[in-house]
C-alpha positions in Angstrom: 0.0 0.0 0.0 1.5 3.3 -1.1 1.2 6.5 1.0 0.1 8.3 -2.2 -2.7 5.9 -3.1 -6.4 5.9 -2.7 -6.2 2.7 -0.7 -4.1 4.5 2.0 -6.5 7.4 2.2 -9.2 4.9 3.0 -7.0 2.8 5.3 -5.6 5.6 7.4 -8.9 7.2 8.6 -10.4 3.8 9.4 -7.4 2.8 11.5 -7.3 6.3 13.1 -11.0 6.1 14.2 -10.8 2.6 15.5 -7.5 3.3 17.3 -8.7 6.4 19.2 -12.5 5.6 19.6 -12.7 1.8 20.0 -9.4 0.5 21.2 -8.2 3.4 23.3 -8.8 2.2 26.9 -5.8 -0.2 27.2 -2.4 0.3 25.6 -2.1 -3.5 25.1 -5.3 -3.5 23.1 -4.1 -0.4 21.1 -0.8 -2.1 20.4 -2.4 -5.3 19.2 -4.8 -3.4 17.0 -2.0 -1.3 15.4 0.1 -4.5 15.0 -2.8 -6.2 13.0 -3.2 -2.9 11.0 0.5 -2.9 10.2 0.4 -6.5 9.0 -2.5 -5.7 6.8 -0.7 -2.7 5.5 2.4 -4.7 4.6 0.5 -7.9 3.5 -1.3 -6.0 0.7 2.1 -6.0 -1.1 2.7 -9.7 -0.6 1.3 -11.5 2.4 4.0 -14.3 2.1 6.7 -11.9 3.3 4.9 -11.3 6.6 6.6 -14.5 7.7 10.0 -12.9 7.3 9.0 -10.0 9.5 7.4 -12.4 12.1 10.6 -14.6 12.0 12.9 -11.6 12.6 10.6 -10.4 15.4 10.5 -13.7 17.2 14.3 -14.3 16.9 15.3 -10.9 18.2 12.7 -10.9 21.0 14.0 -14.1 22.5 17.6 -13.1 21.8 17.0 -9.9 23.7 15.6 -11.8 26.7 18.6 -14.2 26.7 21.2 -11.5 26.3 19.8 -9.7 29.3 19.6 -12.7 31.7 22.9 -14.3 30.7 25.9 -13.7 32.9 28.5 -15.3 30.6 30.2 -13.0 28.1 30.8 -15.9 25.8 27.1 -16.9 25.8 26.1 -13.2 25.3 28.4 -13.0 22.2 26.9 -16.2 20.8 23.4 -14.9 21.2 24.3 -11.6 19.6 25.8 -13.4 16.7 22.6 -15.4 16.3 20.7 -12.2 15.9 23.2 -10.6 13.5 23.7 -13.7 11.4 20.0 -14.4 11.1 19.0 -10.9 10.0 22.0 -10.5 7.7 21.2 -13.9 6.2 17.7 -12.8 5.5 18.9 -9.6 3.9 21.8 -11.2 2.1 19.7 -13.9 0.5 16.8 -11.8 -0.8 18.8 -8.7 -1.7 22.4 -9.9 -2.6 22.3 -13.6 -3.5 22.1 -13.0 -7.3 24.6 -10.1 -7.0 27.3 -12.4 -5.5 26.6 -15.2 -8.0 26.9 -12.8 -11.0 30.0 -11.1 -9.6 31.6 -14.5 -9.2 30.8 -15.4 -12.8 32.2 -12.0 -14.0 35.3 -12.5 -12.0 36.2 -15.7 -13.7 35.4 -14.3 -17.1 38.2 -11.8 -16.7 40.6 -14.8 -16.7 39.0 -16.4 -19.7 36.7 -18.9 -17.8 33.2 -18.6 -19.0 30.9 -19.9 -16.3 27.1 -20.3 -16.6 25.2 -18.4 -13.9 22.9 -21.4 -13.4 22.7 -20.7 -9.7 20.9 -17.4 -10.0 17.3 -17.4 -8.8 14.1 -15.4 -9.6 14.1 -13.7 -6.2 11.5 -10.9 -5.3 13.0 -8.3 -2.9 10.7 -8.0 0.1 9.7 -4.3 0.5 11.3 -2.8 3.6 13.6 -5.7 4.5 16.7 -3.4 4.6 14.9 -1.3 7.2 13.2 -3.7 9.6 16.2 -6.0 9.8 18.4 -3.1 10.8 15.8 -2.0 13.3 15.5 -5.4 15.0 19.3 -5.8 15.0 19.7 -2.5 16.8 17.5 -3.8 19.6 19.8 -6.8 20.2 22.9 -4.7 19.9 21.6 -2.1 22.4 20.8 -4.9 24.9 24.3 -6.4 24.3 26.0 -3.1 25.0 23.7 -2.7 28.1 22.1 0.5 26.8 18.7 -1.0 26.9 16.5 -3.2 29.1 14.5 -5.7 27.0 10.7 -5.7 27.0 8.8 -8.7 28.2 5.8 -7.7 26.1 5.9 -9.5 22.8 3.0 -7.5 21.3 4.8 -4.2 22.1 8.0 -5.5 20.5 6.2 -6.8 17.4 4.5 -3.4 17.0 7.9 -1.7 17.3 9.3 -3.9 14.5 6.3 -3.5 12.2 4.8 -0.1 13.0 3.3 0.7 9.6 4.1 4.4 9.1 7.9 3.6 9.1 7.9 -0.1 8.2 8.9 -0.1 4.6 11.3 2.9 4.3 12.1 4.2 7.7 13.1 6.1 9.6 15.1 3.2 11.1 14.1 3.6 14.7 15.9 2.6 17.9 14.0 0.9 20.7 15.0 3.6 23.2 12.8 6.0 21.2 10.0 4.0 19.5 9.6 1.0 21.8 9.4 3.1 24.9 6.5 5.1 23.3 4.7 2.0 22.2 5.0 0.5 25.7 3.5 3.7 27.3 -0.1 4.9 27.3 -0.9 7.4 24.5 -3.5 10.1 25.0 -5.2 11.9 22.0 -3.5 15.2 21.4 -5.3 17.6 19.0 -2.2 19.8 18.4 0.0 16.7 17.6 -2.6 15.5 15.1 -2.7 18.8 13.3 1.1 18.8 13.2 0.9 15.3 11.7 -1.6 16.3 9.0 0.6 19.2 8.0 3.6 17.0 7.6 1.6 14.5 5.6 0.4 17.3 3.3 3.9 18.7 2.8 5.3 15.2 2.3 2.7 14.5 -0.4 3.5 17.8 -2.1 7.2 16.9 -2.2 6.4 13.4 -3.6 3.6 14.3 -6.1 4.6 17.8 -7.3 8.4 17.7 -7.0 9.6 14.1 -7.3 6.9 12.6 -9.6 6.8 15.5 -12.0 10.5 15.4 -12.5 10.7 11.6 -12.8 9.8 11.4 -16.6 12.5 13.9 -17.4 15.2 12.1 -15.4 14.1 8.7 -16.8 14.3 10.0 -20.3 17.8 11.6 -19.9 19.4 8.6 -18.2 17.8 6.1 -20.5 18.9 8.0 -23.7 22.1 9.7 -22.4 24.0 8.9 -25.6 21.6 11.1 -27.6 22.0 14.3 -25.4 24.6 17.0 -25.0 26.5 17.8 -21.8 24.0 20.5 -20.8 21.1 18.1 -20.9 23.0 15.4 -19.0 23.9 17.9 -16.3 20.3 19.0 -16.2 19.2 15.3 -15.8 21.5 14.5 -12.9 20.7 17.8 -11.2 17.0 17.2 -11.4 17.6 13.7 -10.1 19.0 15.3 -6.9 15.7 17.1 -6.4 13.7 14.0 -7.4 15.4 11.7 -4.9 15.2 14.3 -2.2 11.5 15.1 -2.8 10.7 11.4 -3.0 12.5 10.1 0.1 12.1 13.2 2.4 8.5 13.3 1.2 8.0 9.7 2.4 9.7 10.5 5.7 7.5 13.5 6.3 4.4 11.3 5.6 5.7 8.6 7.9 6.5 11.0 10.8 3.1 12.8 10.3 1.2 9.5 10.2 2.9 8.4 13.4 1.9 11.6 15.1 -1.7 10.8 14.4 -1.3 7.8 16.7 0.6 9.7 19.4 4.0 8.5 18.3 7.0 10.8 17.6 9.5 9.3 15.1 13.0 10.7 14.7 13.6 13.2 11.9 15.2 11.6 8.9 15.9 14.8 6.8 17.1 18.2 8.0 17.3 20.2 4.8 20.5 18.6 3.4 20.2 20.8 0.3 21.6 23.7 2.4 24.7 21.8 3.7 28.0 23.6 3.7 30.2 20.6 3.3 29.8 16.8 2.8 30.1 16.1 6.5 27.1 18.4 7.2 25.3 16.8 4.3 25.5 13.4 6.0 24.3 14.8 9.3 21.2 16.0 7.5 20.5 13.3 4.8 18.9 9.9 5.8 19.7 10.7 9.4 18.4 7.4 10.8 20.7 5.3 8.5 23.8 7.6 9.2 23.3 7.4 12.9 22.8 3.6 12.7 26.1 3.1 11.0 27.8 5.5 13.3 26.5 3.8 16.5 26.8 0.1 15.4 29.7 0.1 12.9 31.9 3.2 13.1 32.2 3.6 16.9 32.8 -0.2 17.5 35.6 0.0 14.9 37.2 2.8 17.0 35.5 5.8 15.2 37.8 8.8 15.3 39.3 7.9 18.7 42.0 6.0 17.0 44.9 7.4 14.9 44.3 9.2 11.7 45.1 6.2 9.4 42.6 3.9 11.2 40.0 6.7 11.3 40.3 7.0 7.5 39.9 3.2 7.3 36.8 3.4 9.4 35.3 6.2 7.2 36.0 4.2 4.1 34.3 1.1 5.6 31.3 3.1 6.6 30.7 4.6 3.2 31.3 1.4 1.3 28.9 -0.5 3.6 26.4 2.3 3.3 26.7 2.2 -0.5 26.2 -1.6 -0.5 23.2 -1.3 1.8 21.5 0.8 -0.9 21.5 -1.9 -3.5 23.0 -5.0 -5.0 25.0 -3.2 -7.7 28.5 -2.0 -8.1 27.2 1.4 -8.8 26.2 1.9 -5.2 29.6 0.7 -4.0 31.3 3.3 -6.2 28.8 5.9 -5.0 29.8 5.1 -1.4 33.5 5.2 -2.3 33.1 8.7 -3.9 31.5 10.0 -0.7 34.3 8.5 1.3 36.8 10.4 -0.9 34.7 13.6 -0.5 34.4 13.2 3.3 38.1 12.4 4.1 39.5 15.8 3.3 36.8 17.5 5.4 37.7 15.1 8.3 41.5 15.7 7.9 40.9 19.5 8.1 38.9 19.0 11.3 35.7 20.5 9.7 33.5 17.4 9.9 31.7 18.6 13.2 31.6 22.4 12.9 28.0 22.5 11.6 26.4 19.9 13.8 24.0 22.2 15.7 23.6 25.1 13.3 21.7 25.9 10.2 23.0 28.2 7.4 22.3 31.9 8.1 20.7 30.9 11.4 19.8 34.4 12.5 19.8 36.1 9.1 17.4 36.4 6.2 20.0 35.4 3.6 23.2 33.4 3.6 26.5 35.1 3.0 28.3 34.8 -0.3 30.7 32.3 1.3 27.8 30.2 2.5 26.2 30.3 -0.9 29.4 29.1 -2.6 29.8 26.3 0.0 26.2 25.2 -0.5 26.6 25.2 -4.3 29.9 23.3 -4.2 28.4 20.7 -1.8 25.4 20.3 -4.1 27.6 19.9 -7.2 29.8 17.2 -5.5 26.8 15.2 -4.1 25.0 15.5 -7.5 28.1 14.2 -9.4 28.1 11.1 -7.2 24.5 10.5 -8.1 25.4 9.6 -11.7 26.5 6.3 -10.2 23.5 6.1 -7.8 21.0 6.5 -10.7 22.7 4.6 -13.5 21.8 1.0 -14.1 25.4 -0.2 -14.4 29.0 1.0 -14.0 29.2 1.0 -17.8 26.2 3.3 -18.1 27.6 5.6 -15.3 31.0 6.0 -17.1 29.2 6.3 -20.4 27.1 9.1 -19.0 30.2 11.0 -17.7 32.1 10.3 -21.0 29.2 11.8 -23.0 29.4 15.0 -20.9 33.1 15.3 -21.7 32.8 14.2 -25.3 29.8 16.4 -26.2 30.3 19.4 -24.0 27.8 21.7 -25.7 24.5 23.4 -24.9 21.1 22.5 -26.2 17.6 23.3 -25.1 16.0 20.2 -23.6 12.5 19.3 -24.8 10.3 17.7 -22.3 9.2 14.2 -23.4 5.6 15.1 -22.9 5.9 18.6 -24.4 5.6 20.6 -21.2 7.6 23.9 -20.7 10.8 23.4 -18.8 10.7 26.9 -17.5 7.7 26.0 -15.4 9.8 23.3 -13.6 12.7 25.8 -13.0 10.2 28.3 -11.4 8.6 25.5 -9.4 12.0 24.2 -8.0 13.1 27.8 -7.4 10.0 28.5 -5.3 10.4 25.1 -3.5 14.0 25.8 -2.6 13.1 29.3 -1.3 10.3 28.0 0.9 12.5 25.2 2.2 15.1 27.8 3.1 12.4 29.8 5.0 11.5 26.8 7.2 15.1 25.4 7.5 15.2 25.8 11.3 12.4 23.3 11.9 11.9 20.3 9.6 8.6 19.4 11.4 6.8 22.8 10.9 6.2 23.2 7.1 3.1 25.4 7.6 4.1 27.5 10.6 2.3 30.7 9.9 0.8 33.0 12.5 -2.1 34.1 10.3 -4.9 31.6 9.6 -5.5 33.3 6.3 -1.9 32.7 5.2 -2.1 29.1 6.3 -5.4 28.6 4.4 -3.8 30.0 1.3 -0.7 27.8 1.7 -2.9 24.7 2.1 -5.0 25.7 -0.9 -1.9 26.2 -3.1 -0.3 22.9 -2.1 -3.5 20.9 -2.7 -4.1 22.6 -6.1 -0.5 21.9 -7.0 -1.0 18.2 -6.2 -4.2 18.1 -8.3 -2.5 19.8 -11.2 0.7 17.6 -11.2 -0.9 14.3 -10.3 -0.4 11.8 -13.1 -1.9 8.4 -12.8 0.1 7.1 -15.8 3.5 7.2 -14.1 5.0 4.8 -11.5 4.1 6.4 -8.2 6.1 4.1 -6.0 8.8 5.5 -3.8 12.4 5.2 -4.9 13.7 3.8 -1.6 11.2 0.9 -1.7 13.8 -0.9 -3.9 16.4 -0.7 -1.1 
């Protein structure tokens, strides 16, 4: 079930009404109801994969209990590895099995041995598997490191794993935040619900008006890159930066807003990364839940930046390569991760990787300085360049795309595949960036106007924009569902 579908707009009010008006008296009953609703939400994609979620839930629930009660360090390590191996095996088989087989065949072909890839399988990637496996693993890891006391309530834990607003594409929550809220009594809060509805509306705008309207242009340019000049290719990858941001941050806004309707506060997943002043700040603002997951469970256990410079650089490289591989079973994602490691290391060596952690650009000013504008533009260009690999179907296509920019470095006016005026898109994106800059201090308050009239006008414009740009003929699924 898609957030931007008619099914969801029927499903959500029904679940909301039953949750607050029928099953509101006991938190255990509320949790059981939201668990069933979450399984229905996910099962409408493919009910067979519910068994994977249930298996991961059962394993990590009992691993958590055993980790907490065991006094032996050896036993605790064994149980932790059971959790890690089980979840990584699920993820590895469904997401990476064919990748490893095909890479093995390609490796031998380099030496003249032609192997037949008879071991590849027709595997369907379960939606959300990269997200919920990481979420359940974090529970076991937190108990192992004695940061968390396990819950004895299986229903609460199962709800934590499968909570439908963030089940299929995050944010990747930690039990210390989400499970603690699920285990506590929730009281209906009108203000919280209004905030949630505003986030849902803004998320839908970013998905429908920004991401989906740009998608046909990006698809056309990347599919036919050999036919276009450098100016068009640069336009295509630049628009892809806006597309993937609108798509994924739009999903996150809808997820956070939907959770608010049920009295749950999810972590922020995007904090206006477009206005980052270096690559380090970008990764503090882009896909925050994944970045913090890797920092807490991979980077810090490896020694983080507490070790010498050489080992710290090693840790940075590992983090970005693993992050790239997490995104997909393709060498393009690994190269994308490697590029970001190369971009991040100079910032780290200059000691500028933590200078923007708690500030936004032009924090107490209307406009950024010239220096800040140049920093933002440079960061955007570097990140956008890396997305040639993120978007391309293969390494060959990615290098072909870049080679075409070099070989055909000329300007041409791009013609929209459906005949629309490109200037309208530039105006739209310009207004979108200006509005995002206006609200850059609070990613959870997209319609924070004192005047009710101004708010009404803003709601009206956003809704009209969605009605105008909605196109039922395009693929409306979210990009990160494939990860």
